[in-house]
N, C-alpha and C positions, 0 to 999 in steps of 0.2 A: 496467614490471611488468604481467604479465597477471592479469587477474580473471574467474573463472568463476562465474556465479551458476547455482544448481542449485535448481529447486523440484519436488520429488516430487508436490505437490499438483497444480499446473498442467502436470505433465509437460513441463517447458521447461528448456532449457540455453541460457544467454546468455553470450557471452564478449566481453570488453572489453580492449582494450590501453591503458594508463594511461600517459601520458608526463609528467604533472604533477599538482600537488596540486589543480588546479581540476577536472581531469578524474575524478579519484577522488572529489572532492566531488559530481560530477554523479552518479555510482553511488550514492553513500551516500544523497544526498537523495532520489533517484527511487525506489528499491526499499525494500520492507518487509523488512529484513535481521533474521533471527532467531538466526543463528549464524555465526561467523567462524571458518575454519580456515586457518591459514597454512602453506603447503607450502614445504619447503625440503629440500635435499640433506643427507646426513650431514655433521657438522662434521669438518673435517680440520685437522691439525697443531695450531697453537697454540689454535684455535678450539674443538677438541675437548677440549683440557685445561681451557679455561676453562669449557666447558659442564659438566664433571664438577664443577668446583670450585663452580659456582653453580646447582645444580639448582632453586632457587625463583627464578631470575630471570625476568623477563616475556617471555612468548612474543612481544612485540613487538620484541625484541631482533633478530630475523632481518630486519626491515624498515628501510629507510632512515628516519632521524629524521623526516623532514617527513611520510611516509606514516604512521608510527606516531603521530605527534601528531595527525594528521588524523583517524584512526580513533578515537583515545581522547577526542578532542573532540566529534565528531559522534554516536558510538554509545554507549549505556550499557552498556560492556564489563564483564564480570566475569571474574576469573581463578580461579575456584573459591571455595568457602567462606572466610570472613573468620574471625577468631579467636573471635568470638562466635557463629559458625554461621550468620550472615545474610549475604545478598547485597548489602545497602545499596542495594536499589531498582535494581540494574543487571541488566537482563534478558536481555541478549545474551551468550551464552557465547563465550569466546575460547580456542582451543587451537592448538597447533603439532604438525604431523606432519612427521616426517623420513622421506623415502623416495627412491627412485632411479626413473629413467626419465621419460617424458613426463608433463605436467600430468594428463592423463586417466588415466594409469596410477596415478599417486600418489594421485588421489581415488577411484579404484576401490579401491586397497589401503586407504585410510582408511575407506571404506564397508563393506569386507568383513565385519569383526566384526558389523555391523548387518544382514547379509544384504540390503544394498542396491546391491552392487557390479555385479550382472548387470543390474538394472533401469536403473543409470547407464549401463552399456556399450550397452545397448539404446537408450536415449535418445540417446546420443551417434551411434550408428549410423543412426538414423531422422533426426537432425538433419543428418548429413553432415558432412563435414570443413570447416565454414565458418571462415574465419579470424577472429581477433579483430577487433572494430571499436572506433572511438572511442567515447567515451561519449555524444557528441552524436548526436541522431537523424539518420539519413541523410535527404537531401532527397527522395529518390525515395519515401518512404514516405507522403507525404500528411499528416503529422503535425506539429504545431506543436512547435518546439524550445524547451523550457524548461530552461536549464542549471541545476546545482545552486545557484548563487548567486541565481537568480531564485526558484527554489522555496523557498529559505531567506528572502531579503529580503521575499517576498510572503506569508510565512507559509502556504504551500499545506498542507503536512502537519504542521508543527510551529511553535510560536510560543514567545515568550518566558515564557508561562504554561503550556507543555506542549501537547499535542493539543487541549485545549479551545478554544484561540484561533486554531485553523487553519480554512482554507477547507474542508478535509476534513470537519472536525466540523461545520460548518454545513451541508454537503451530505448527510451521511450520516443517511438516514432508512431505512436497509435493513431488510429483514425476513430475509434470507438471508445465509449467509457467502459463497457465490460472488457475491452482489450487491455486497457490500463490495469484494471483490477486483476486480471490473469497474469499479466506480466509481473507486478508486484508480488503475486503469490508465488509464481516460479522463482523469482530472485530470492525471496526468503527462505525457501526451502528447494534448492536444486535437487535433481535425481541423483542417486548413486547406483542405479541399475543401468547396466550397459544398453539393455534393448530400448529403454525410454530415451536415452541420449542419441543413441544412433537413429532412432525414428525422427527426433526433432532435426538432427543434423542432416539426413537425407531430405526432410521438408524444406530446411533452409537453402540447401543447395539446389533444390528444384526451383524455388522462386528466385533464387540468385542468379540463375542461367536463363531466367525469362521463359521456361517451359510451359507456363501456364498462360502465355499471351496476355499477361496483366489482367486476368479475369479475376483473379482473387481479390485485387486491390479494388477493382470496380465493384464486386460484391460488397466489400466493406464500406466503400463510399456510399453506395446506395442506402445500405442499412443505417449508417451514421445520420442520415437525413431524418430518421425517425426518433432521434434523441436516445436517452438512456433507457433502452428497453428492458434492462434487468431491473432497474428502479421501478419502472412501470409495473412489471410483474410483482415486485415487492408491495407496491401499493394495492394491487389486486387482492393479494393474500391478506392484507390488512384491511380490506374494503374501504379503501380511500382513493380508488382509482376513478378518474372521471370518464365519461363516455368517450369523449374525443381521444382520451389516451389509450382507451381500450381499442377503439378502432385503429388508431395508429399503430398499436401492437399487432393487430391483425394483419394490417397491411405491410408491416415488417415481416411478419411470418410469410406472407404470400411472396414478398419480394426476394427474401432469401431463398425459399423454395424454388422459385422460377430461375434465379441466377445460378443457384447451386446445380440445377438440371443442366443449365448451359455450360457450366464449367466441365461437368462430367462428360456432356456429350461432345465438347470441344476438345477435349484432352483424353478421348476414350483410348485406353491400352496404354497410355504412358504417363500416367498421373501418379504422383507419390503416394505411398500407401497411407500415411498418416492423414494427408489432406484428403484421400479418397474416403477413409473411414469417417472422417469429420463431416464431409458432405453428404455421405450416405444417410447419416442419422437425420439430416434436414430433409433429404427426399425420400425418407421412408413411406410406407403405404399408409401407416398410422397418421403420420403428419398431413399426407395428401387428403385422407378423409376427413380429417379436422377442418381443414381449409375449405373443403367442398361444402361441409355443413354450415360454414360461416361465410359463404360466398355473398349472400345479401346484406350481411351486416358490413362487410368491406366496402360495399358501394355506397353506404349510408352517409349522409353529411350531417347527421345528428350530433348536437352538442349538449343535449340535457337528456335525462331518463325520459321524459315524455315523449321528446322527438324520437328517441331510440325505439321505444316500445310501439310506436305508432307509425314508424316507418315500414316501408314495403319488405315483406318477406319474413318480418319479426313477429312471432306469435304475442299476442296480449295476454298477459297474465289474468288469471280469473278475478284476483282481488282488485283489478283496475276496471272490469268490464262494467260494473254496476255505476261506477263513477263517469265512465265514458257514455253510458247510455243517458245518465242524467244531464251531462253537459250538452250532448246532442239534443236532446228533447228541448233543453232550455233555449239553445240557439234556434231550433225550429219554431219555437212559440215566439221568439222575436222577429223571425221572419214573416210568420203570419201576422204579427202586429204591424210590421212594416207595410204589408199589403192593405191592411185596413187603414192605415194612415194615409196612404196614397189615394185610396178611394175617397176618403173623406175630404181631403184637401184638393182633390182633382188634380193632383201632380204625379202622374205615372212615372216619371224619371227620379222621383225623390229617393235619396239614400241616406242612411245613418252617418253621422259624422261623429269624430272623437276630437273634442275641442278642450285644451287644457287638461288633459287626462280624464275627462268624463266621456265615456263611451255612449253610443246609442243615442246621441243628440238629434233631435229633429229641428232642423234649422228652416224657419219659414218666413219668406218675405212679408214685409209689413203690408203689402198690398193684399195679402191673402189671410191675414190673421183673423178677419172676421169669419173664416170658415172653421176657426179652432174651437172645439168643445170646451166648455166652461172647466171641466174637471183636469184639464191637462195644467201640468205644473211649469210655471215660467222659470228657466233657469237664469238667463241672462238677456239684455236687450242692447241692441246696436241702432244706429240711424236707420239701417236698411233691413235689419232681420230681427226676429224674435225667436229664442231657443227654448225648446220644450222638452219635457218628459212626460209620457202618458202614463196613468196609474199602472197600466199592464207592463210597461217597459221597466219601471221601478221594481215590480214584483219579480218579473222574468230575470232582470238583472242580478237581483239577490240571489235567486236560485243558480243562476250562471256562475257567479263568483264562488258560491259555496261548493258547487260541483267541481270547480277548476282547482280549488284549494285541496279539496279532498283527493281529486286525481293526481295533483302534484306530490301530495304526501305519499299516495300509494304507488306512484311511480318510482318515488325515492327509495320507498321500502322494496319494491320489486328489483330495483338496480342493486340494492345491497344483497339481496337474496341472490341474484343473478352472479355476482362476485363470489359469493360463498359457493354456489353450484360450481362455477369454474375453478375455484381453488380445490375442491374436494373431486373434480374430474380428472382422473389419471390421463384421459385422452388429451385433454387441453394443456394440462400441466407438462406432460412429456413433450408435445409439440413445442410449447414456448420454451422450455428448458433446453430442448435440443438446438434450437436456433441460437439462443444465448451462448451456450457452450460452443457451438460451431463458430460464431462470431468472435468469442472471446479468444479460442484457440488460434484461429486464423490470424486474427490482429497480433497476437503476441509472437507468432512464428514470423509474421512480416516485420515486427520490430526488430526481431535478431536479424532478419535477412537485411534490412536497411543498415544496420549497423555493421554487419559483415560485409557489405559492399563498400565500406569506406576504403580509402587508399591505403595500401600496405597491410591489410587484414589477410590472414591465412587460416585455413582450417587446421586445428591442432590434431596430432595423432594421439587418439586417447584409448587406453587399453588397460584392463586389469593386470595383465602381465607385464606392463611397462617396468622396466628395470631403473628408469631414472626420470627426473622431472628436468627436461632439457628445454631451454628457450634460447634462440639465436636471434639476435637483433630486436629483442623485445622493447616495447615502450609502454609506460603506464597509460591505460586507455583514457582515463579522464584528464590527467595533466598534459597528455600529448594534444588534446583536443583544446584545452584551455589556454596553455602557456603560449606566449608569442614565440614563435620559432620552434614549437613542439618540444618533445621530451628527448633527452639524449638517449639513444638505443644502447642496449648492452646485452651480453650474453650471460647465461646462467645455466648451470649443470649441477643437480643435486641427485645423488643416488637414492632410491626409494629405501627407506629405513635408515638413512645416514643423516648427516647434519652438516650445514654450513656455519662456521662461526666467522661472522662478519664484523671487523672492526673498521676504523677509519676515523678521520678528522670530524669535527662538529660541521654540520650544514653540508656534508659530502655526499648525501644522497642515501644513507642507509635505510632509513625508514620508508623513503620512497621506493627502494628497490623491493623491500619486504612487502609493501602494499601491492606493488605490482604483480609479484608472485601469486600473492592471495586472489588478486582480481582475476589473473589468468585462470586459475583453477576453477572459480566459481564460473567465469564466462563459459569455459569449455564444457563443464558439466551441465550448463544451462542449454547448451546446444549452439552456441554462438562462435563465430571466428574471433581471433585474437590479433592484436597489432603487433606483428613480429614477422621476421623472415621465415622462420620455421618454429615449430614447438612440438614437443613430446611429452605427454603427461600421463602418469598413473591414475587410477581411480582412487578418490578419497571419499570416506563416509563422513568426514567432518573437517571444518577448518577452525582451529583455536587460535586466536590471537590475542596477545597481551601486550598493550602499548600503553604506557603512561599511567599515572595514579595520581590521587590527591588525598589530603586529609578529609576524613569524614568526623567533624567535631561533634556532631549531633549523635553519632554512633559511638563515639568515644574510640575511633580507631585511627592510627596514624597512616601515614602513607605507605611505610613498609608492610604493615599489618594487612592492608587492603591488597597490596602486591601480592602478598603470600596466600590471601584468600582466594584471589582470582587463580593463581597458580596452581593451588591445591584442587581447585575444581578441574583444572585441565588434567593434572595427573591422575585423578581419580575416575576420570571418564572411561567407561567401558569400550568406547571407541578410539582410545588414544592410539593403539598399534596401527589403526588403519586410517589415521588422521594426518593432515598437515598442521604443524605447530609452529607459530610465529611468535617468538619472544623478543622483546626489544627491551635491552639494558635492564635484565632482571637483577634484582639485588642492589639497585643503586640507592635504595631509601635507606641503607643502614651504613655502618662502617665498611671501610674496604675489605677488611679481612672476612668478615662475617658475610658480606655481599658476594665475594669470590666464592667462598665456602657453599653457600646456597646455590649460586649460578652452576658451580662445577657438579655439585650432587645432583641438582635437577637434570642437567646434561647427560650425566651417566645414567639416571633413571630412565630417561625417555629412549636413550640409545639401547639400553638393554631390552626395552620392550619394542623395538623396531619402528619407532616412530620417525617420520620424515619431518625434519625441523629446520628452520632458519633461526639461528641464534645471534642477534644483534647485541653487541656489548662494547664497552669502552675497557673491560677488563682483558687486556691482551694476554695477561698470564694464563688464560684458559686455553689459548692455543698451544702452550708449551708441550702438553703431553702427546700431542698429535702432530707435531711438525716433523718428527723423525720417525713416524710409523712405530711408536713404542706401543700403541695400543692396537693390538692384532683383532682383525675381524670386525674392526668398527670403521665404518666408512665415514670419515670426519674430514672435511676440508676447510682450510683456513684462507679467508680472503679479506681484503680491506679495500675500501673505495678510493679509487686513485686520485692522485694530485700530483702537481709540479710546482716547483718554486721558480719564479722567474725575477730576475733583477730589473729594477726600473731602469729607464734610459738615462736618467740622470745620474745613475751610479752612486757612488759615495758610500758611506757607512749605512745607508738605510737597510733595513730588513727586507729580505726578498718577499716579493708578492706571492701569495698562496693561490694557486689556480686549480680549481676542482675539475677533473675529467668525468665524473658521475658514472665510472666504469669500475667493476670489481676486478681487482688485481690479487693474483696468488700470493699469499704471505701474510705477514702481521704488520700493521701500521707502525711505522716507527714513533708517531706521536699523534695525540688527539687535537693538538694545536688549540687547546683550551684558552691559553694565555693570549693567543691572537685574536681570537673570538672575543675575549674580554676587552682588548684594545679596540676592536672595531665597535663595541658597544659604548665606547666613551668612557671608560673607568679612568680615574686619575692616573697620571704617569708614575708616580711613586707606588701606587698599588700595583700596577702591571709590572713595573720593573722588580718589586720584591716578590711578586708570584712568579716570575720568570727564574729568579735565583732560587727559589725554594723548589720549583718544578725540576730544575737541572739536577739539584742535589739529591732529590728524591730518586730521579731517574738513573743516576749513577749507583746510589746504594742498591736500587733494584736490580741493575745489571750485574752487580757484583753478586747478589743473593742467587740469581738465575744462573750464574757461571758456576757457583759452588754446587748448585743443585745438579747441574748437568755433570760436574766432575764426581759427585758422590754416586750419581746413578752408574757413570761408567765403571767406577772402582767396585761397586756391588753387583755389577752384571755378572751372571755365570760364565765361566770359561767354555769354550767350545773346543 
């Protein structure tokens, strides 16, 4: 399946070739999608008959079931108004378009009624005939790969409580709409080049220490007053921009240019390089020349094309000139007619009136009606006045209305041509785009700065040569911000190319720790500070996270099969050796023996390839080969989430209360305490008691097997 993403705001066309559900998930989680159009050919044969018989069937019917299910699950789609007229909080519209030809031709046909087909064709032409690519980011882009499963598992853009619990919500302190878009783009593909990361980090530090004297924030606040200037430029390219919006865009350009000059002059010689380069693009000679050319337009208060082209300093197009002359001649003839009327009625101060929408009315007092010629037309009468039109007024008014209508049409056409000329002008587009990019970059950096200024945040030490991923006093950035009382801090140290096998009781914080590590890596390579006492991180080219799974009945896959498909994609990635891999309870979807075997084999496979990973599991047997340093050359550490057992004050025979410390502790957990969790969930007492008996019996047998295994290993060990 081919997916084409079109944005008229950012003027971008991106194509993806989708071969599986996980690749579709990559696209759905990475991009901010606002509308879905399904393109398909006209139905034929039996399909055409069924289509006629079921006009209200779902548009998703033209997709394979697995893709349809994926779309409906991830996006809040709506299929038109419901019975009560509401959309049930589903904000993304879904429609189907039947057409013929290539994908681009069908998209152009769909956009034709909205007069967007020409701009789309132009976008495709400028983008070139690029082939659809896989959803994963190409390795040559210098960007970190974050698959859809990672974006979802780490709550990058959405969480179980909506956008509020996402990392994006934590970082979003934007003042402008272009800044929000740029921040989202950065977050979906953090850099994995040290130069880019260092440049952002220095810019964040520069703003964090207030070395700009708040001039950057002032610039952003002033630019924010002009609205979404990026969307306005998109409207201009589509020839749907109003005169008022264009003038606002020009004023935003001038304001950004002036304030950028002020920032540069105020911080001369001590400004950060990234901020300096960004502002210099706004203050370039090319931008200054364009501003000078548009000086008169910026001073205009026009709100319509006619007002714009007739305002001071704006040249009138030749197509409007004849209509302007005709209008002026008609107005002049009406003025001459008014002078004739004054002389005829001996009323030198008489003026035309507009009454009830009728223009050029001659309002004559009853006392002077005897002077009115007989060929004048009576419009209305009152007790004191009689209102007339002369034959010449009627004729001249017809000419005037005709000239005005033609002039309005000509002005509208001229305005469309003006937008087309601006869209094709490299001088104008470069100037506008420079301002938009500068505002977006500065606002995104400011977002990182505001987040980094939070209490307890530090600058992580990030280098390609770092030998370990070390976090001291780390706190999950989102949970620490949302949870009452904050997140319990913990330490974490993982050798690069090594592994942590993390076990522990249910609800002990294993998954939260894994998410914290993933969030730290993304934030650090984004250029942001992290909530910790200290942090040292290597450079990663990808973060792969596999957490949770569910049956896909429509696709005919079980939980375990989906689990294996996601794991296979990670293991086959060309970036796996330089990536951070986070695996949560791999193999739990099948029998214990098979699950342990798959988990152990996957662990060894990744270790052999030098992958840095955090392996969360309830299979404590996986730790056995690594507890006594029997695997030489493999940096594997075994930890479990700490807990303590406290006896109630009442004492008696009650079972000790389980208290979680939420801190990783060296070793292997003595139990997952699954039976206690079952009791907390309210399972019947008989069920819990029987489960406890079976668990203790299985645990004794397992301990016996482990002891025999250690004895066999000792006996078979070569003598020294």
